[in-house]
LUMMARGU-509671 format. One line per field, with one value per residue (C-alpha): z negated, y negated, x negated; residue number from 0. Coordinates in steps of 0.1 Angstrom, whole numbers. Each point is the difference from the previous one (the first is absolute). Layout:
N
z <- c(Z  ...)
y <- c(Y  ...)
x <- c(X  ...)
seq <- c(NUM  ...)
//
This chain:
401
z <- c(-844  14  -6  -11  5  22  9  5  35  -5  -36  9  29  -20  -28  27  -5  25  -2  17  -21  -29  15  7  -36  -13  22  -8  -38  6  26  -20  -34  -3  25  -8  -35  -17  -10  -9  12  6  2  14  0  15  0  11  -15  -19  29  4  31  -4  -19  4  -19  5  -17  -27  -31  -24  6  9  36  -5  20  -16  -2  1  -34  -16  -34  -5  -32  7  -26  -1  20  -32  -9  22  -17  -34  9  12  -32  -21  24  -8  -35  4  19  -31  -17  -26  10  22  22  -23  -30  -19  2  -36  -5  9  -6  -32  1  28  -26  -4  30  6  35  14  -5  -34  -13  -10  21  -6  23  9  6  -12  27  17  15  37  -9  0  33  17  -14  -16  -34  -5  -2  24  15  -7  38  7  -16  2  -40  -34  -10  29  -11  -33  19  18  -29  -19  32  3  34  4  12  -26  -31  -30  -22  -9  14  -40  3  36  -10  -32  19  20  -26  -17  35  13  29  27  2  -17  17  27  10  28  17  -10  15  -31  -27  -1  16  -24  -29  16  0  -37  -1  17  -18  -37  14  16  -31  30  15  33  17  -14  10  33  7  -16  10  33  17  -6  9  34  8  -4  -13  10  -22  -34  -23  -7  28  -4  6  24  22  -3  34  14  -17  20  -6  -10  15  -13  24  -7  8  29  15  -10  -18  -27  -23  -28  -8  15  10  -16  -35  5  -34  5  -15  -34  -26  -6  -31  18  31  22  12  21  15  -12  28  27  25  39  29  4  -38  1  32  -21  -25  26  19  -36  -3  38  -6  -31  -28  14  19  9  -21  -28  -16  -24  4  15  31  -15  -23  27  19  -31  0  33  -3  -10  -37  -3  -19  21  32  5  19  -12  18  -21  -37  1  -2  2  33  -1  34  34  4  11  -32  17  7  -23  -32  -23  -16  -28  11  32  24  23  33  0  36  11  -33  2  -35  -7  -25  5  -21  -7  19  30  2  5  10  13  6  23  -9  29  26  -21  2  -27  7  -19  2  -22  -1  -32  7  -32  -2  25  8  24  30  16  11  -20  16  34  -7  -7  29  25  -11  2  34  11  -9  34  -17  -30  -26  -11  33)
y <- c(-2664  31  40  15  37  21  34  28  13  36  5  -11  24  31  -4  -6  -37  -24  -28  -23  -4  0  -29  -18  4  -15  -30  -7  -1  -23  -20  2  -8  -10  -26  -20  2  19  26  -15  32  35  34  31  35  33  35  32  32  -21  -16  -37  -12  -34  -26  -36  -31  -37  -35  -16  16  -33  -35  -14  19  33  26  33  26  36  2  -25  6  -5  3  28  -2  27  20  8  20  31  0  1  26  22  -6  13  28  11  1  20  25  -3  12  -33  -9  10  -19  10  -10  -30  -30  -7  33  -27  -32  2  -38  10  21  -21  -20  -18  -3  -28  -40  0  27  19  30  30  27  29  20  -6  -20  29  1  4  -35  -17  13  -4  -33  16  -10  -30  -23  -32  -27  -37  -6  19  -32  17  7  -20  29  -6  -38  11  18  -35  -18  25  3  37  -2  -18  17  -13  11  -22  33  32  28  8  -37  5  34  -15  -32  23  23  -36  -4  20  22  -11  37  35  20  23  -20  -28  -7  -36  -9  -9  -1  37  7  -25  21  29  -13  -4  39  9  -25  19  35  -7  -21  -19  -35  2  -17  27  28  -12  -4  31  24  -16  -27  14  33  -10  -25  -32  -22  -36  9  -16  -24  -21  -17  1  -29  16  10  -42  -9  29  -10  -12  -32  7  -20  -8  -5  -33  -3  -22  26  -16  20  -10  15  23  13  -12  30  -18  -13  30  7  36  -7  -6  28  19  11  23  17  -2  34  -13  -26  -11  14  -16  21  0  20  23  14  0  19  27  3  5  29  16  1  12  27  13  -16  6  -20  9  31  -21  11  -19  18  31  -1  9  -31  -22  16  -8  -35  -10  22  -17  2  -26  12  22  -3  -35  -29  -36  -12  21  -6  -35  -35  -14  -15  -13  3  3  38  20  22  19  34  -4  19  -1  24  -1  -34  -9  -3  28  0  26  7  0  7  -26  -18  -35  -30  -37  -29  -35  -16  18  26  38  35  31  37  22  35  17  -24  -1  -41  -22  -37  -29  -39  -26  -35  -25  -14  -5  12  29  -2  -30  18  34  8  34  13  -12  15  36  1  -11  27  25  -13  7  38  18  33  9  25  6  18)
x <- c(-2064  -7  13  -35  0  21  14  -26  19  -20  8  39  3  -18  22  33  7  8  -29  15  32  -22  -21  31  13  -31  2  35  -5  -32  23  30  -14  -36  -1  29  -12  32  -30  -34  -19  4  -17  17  -19  20  -14  13  -14  -21  -18  7  14  5  -18  7  0  3  9  -19  -13  1  15  -34  2  -22  9  12  -27  8  -10  24  13  37  24  19  25  27  -20  -18  28  -6  -37  17  25  -31  -16  29  5  -36  11  33  -27  -21  29  1  33  30  25  30  -17  14  -17  0  -23  -26  18  18  9  25  18  30  5  33  20  17  -6  18  -20  32  -2  -23  -19  18  -32  -35  -24  -20  -33  13  21  -32  -10  30  16  29  -12  24  -28  0  -23  5  -6  35  17  33  7  -3  -27  -21  3  -15  -30  -9  3  -22  -23  1  -3  -34  -28  -25  16  -9  11  -17  15  17  15  12  22  11  14  15  15  13  24  29  2  23  12  -3  -32  10  35  -15  -34  -13  -37  -15  -34  5  -30  -19  16  -11  -37  1  9  -27  -27  15  3  -37  -17  -15  13  14  -30  -23  24  6  -39  -9  30  7  -20  -34  8  17  -27  21  -23  19  30  5  18  -25  -17  -38  -21  -21  33  16  -12  22  34  26  26  32  25  39  31  19  39  -11  -21  -34  -27  -21  -31  13  -33  -35  -27  -30  19  23  20  -8  -36  12  -4  32  17  26  -8  31  9  26  -17  -34  -27  -21  -9  -11  12  -28  4  37  -3  -18  26  26  -23  -3  41  3  -21  18  -20  -38  -23  -38  2  12  35  19  35  13  21  29  -1  -5  31  19  -8  9  35  31  4  31  31  21  -22  15  -17  -15  35  19  -14  -18  14  -36  -4  -31  -18  6  3  28  7  27  -12  -32  -4  -25  -25  -29  -15  11  29  8  19  25  2  -39  -16  -24  -5  -10  -2  -16  -9  17  -28  14  -26  15  -12  18  -10  22  -12  21  -19  -31  -3  -10  5  -12  9  -19  7  6  35  21  33  -3  39  -2  -13  11  -35  -3  30  -12  -34  16  25  -28  -22  28  10  -38  0  -1  -8  20  -13  38  8)
seq <- c(0  1  2  3  4  5  6  7  8  9  10  11  12  13  14  15  16  17  18  19  20  21  22  23  24  25  26  27  28  29  30  31  32  33  34  35  36  37  38  39  40  41  42  43  44  45  46  47  48  49  50  51  52  53  54  55  56  57  58  59  60  61  62  63  64  65  66  67  68  69  70  71  72  73  74  75  76  77  78  79  80  81  82  83  84  85  86  87  88  89  90  91  92  93  94  95  96  97  98  99  100  101  102  103  104  105  106  107  108  109  110  111  112  113  114  115  116  117  118  119  120  121  122  123  124  125  126  127  128  129  130  131  132  133  134  135  136  137  138  139  140  141  142  143  144  145  146  147  148  149  150  151  152  153  154  155  156  157  158  159  160  161  162  163  164  165  166  167  168  169  170  171  172  173  174  175  176  177  178  179  180  181  182  183  184  185  186  187  188  189  190  191  192  193  194  195  196  197  198  199  200  201  202  203  204  205  206  207  208  209  210  211  212  213  214  215  216  217  218  219  220  221  222  223  224  225  226  227  228  229  230  231  232  233  234  235  236  237  238  239  240  241  242  243  244  245  246  247  248  249  250  251  252  253  254  255  256  257  258  259  260  261  262  263  264  265  266  267  268  269  270  271  272  273  274  275  276  277  278  279  280  281  282  283  284  285  286  287  288  289  290  291  292  293  294  295  296  297  298  299  300  301  302  303  304  305  306  307  308  309  310  311  312  313  314  315  316  317  318  319  320  321  322  323  324  325  326  327  328  329  330  331  332  333  334  335  336  337  338  339  340  341  342  343  344  345  346  347  348  349  350  351  352  353  354  355  356  357  358  359  360  361  362  363  364  365  366  367  368  369  370  371  372  373  374  375  376  377  378  379  380  381  382  383  384  385  386  387  388  389  390  391  392  393  394  395  396  397  398  399  400)
//
């Protein structure tokens, strides 16, 4: 098993990065995780000033042993959330909706939500659109496994990637359940962005697939990002693997027979997309450039800046406002903006998916990092933290000076 690709020494030197440290970091991830089978494969792309510095991959795309291709497709799960958030903010710029609008303006089904497991509590204030973006809505995920309410989410399958419900049925099912807390009081990772996706659909009159395709993916040149896997792209789809308590991996979803080929009734704005490293890099470049790429502008620079600012109540961090520690991430000193987490010290913003994919954007150092693999869940290995720290240690010329 080999590490394919390398660090571009010339590009690293020109951009003020230590090529040797970056190459050592890529080799570390390969040898620590892929070679012993802790991860089935990995693909890592790092750029500075939008110029790729490191582009490496290793491992098998599928259980049948095919090597991971440069154009492999991955289930990016919650890396869908920033896309949905961008879509919503495009509608904000159009004047169709505002951050402080009550959610009931678009989703009247949420008019009388109960609060607390016994359903006896009532909202102290209405749920606002900003609550959906920053996960202060009071909604939850069944995967939290902490309360009686998230148990009901699991029983009803409200976390499932391929919902059997239509978008209207999904909202009705959520409206029948109580919130964990009154909106704005805490942070709780949740189906909020799935709800936001329904808001985008109702405001635009388009299903989420069509909105994303016409307004984001086609304009940005992202041909390999979609909710439903096309048959002509099935050969590039990776297998997804699931971790067991004994440390072994078992197949979760086969690439050639992927469940992501099924026609969908509801497109999950919180976790439904398939993408590839090259496509997501273009999306990240648009954000780094303040909402524009190759002459196509999706958002104003001030809108993008607002998205990666901290919007948690009182300027707090996730450690002080959250009880849902569901990943390997350290929440101290981490805020949350309009679609992704933000490091309150470095201004870096980022997020990942449950299959252990992740991305980060450092607007100060002009860095983009994208890591792809297919290992469920994402909380087992600290590879995200290790990669981010390794990149920071490889900076020779800081743009913050």
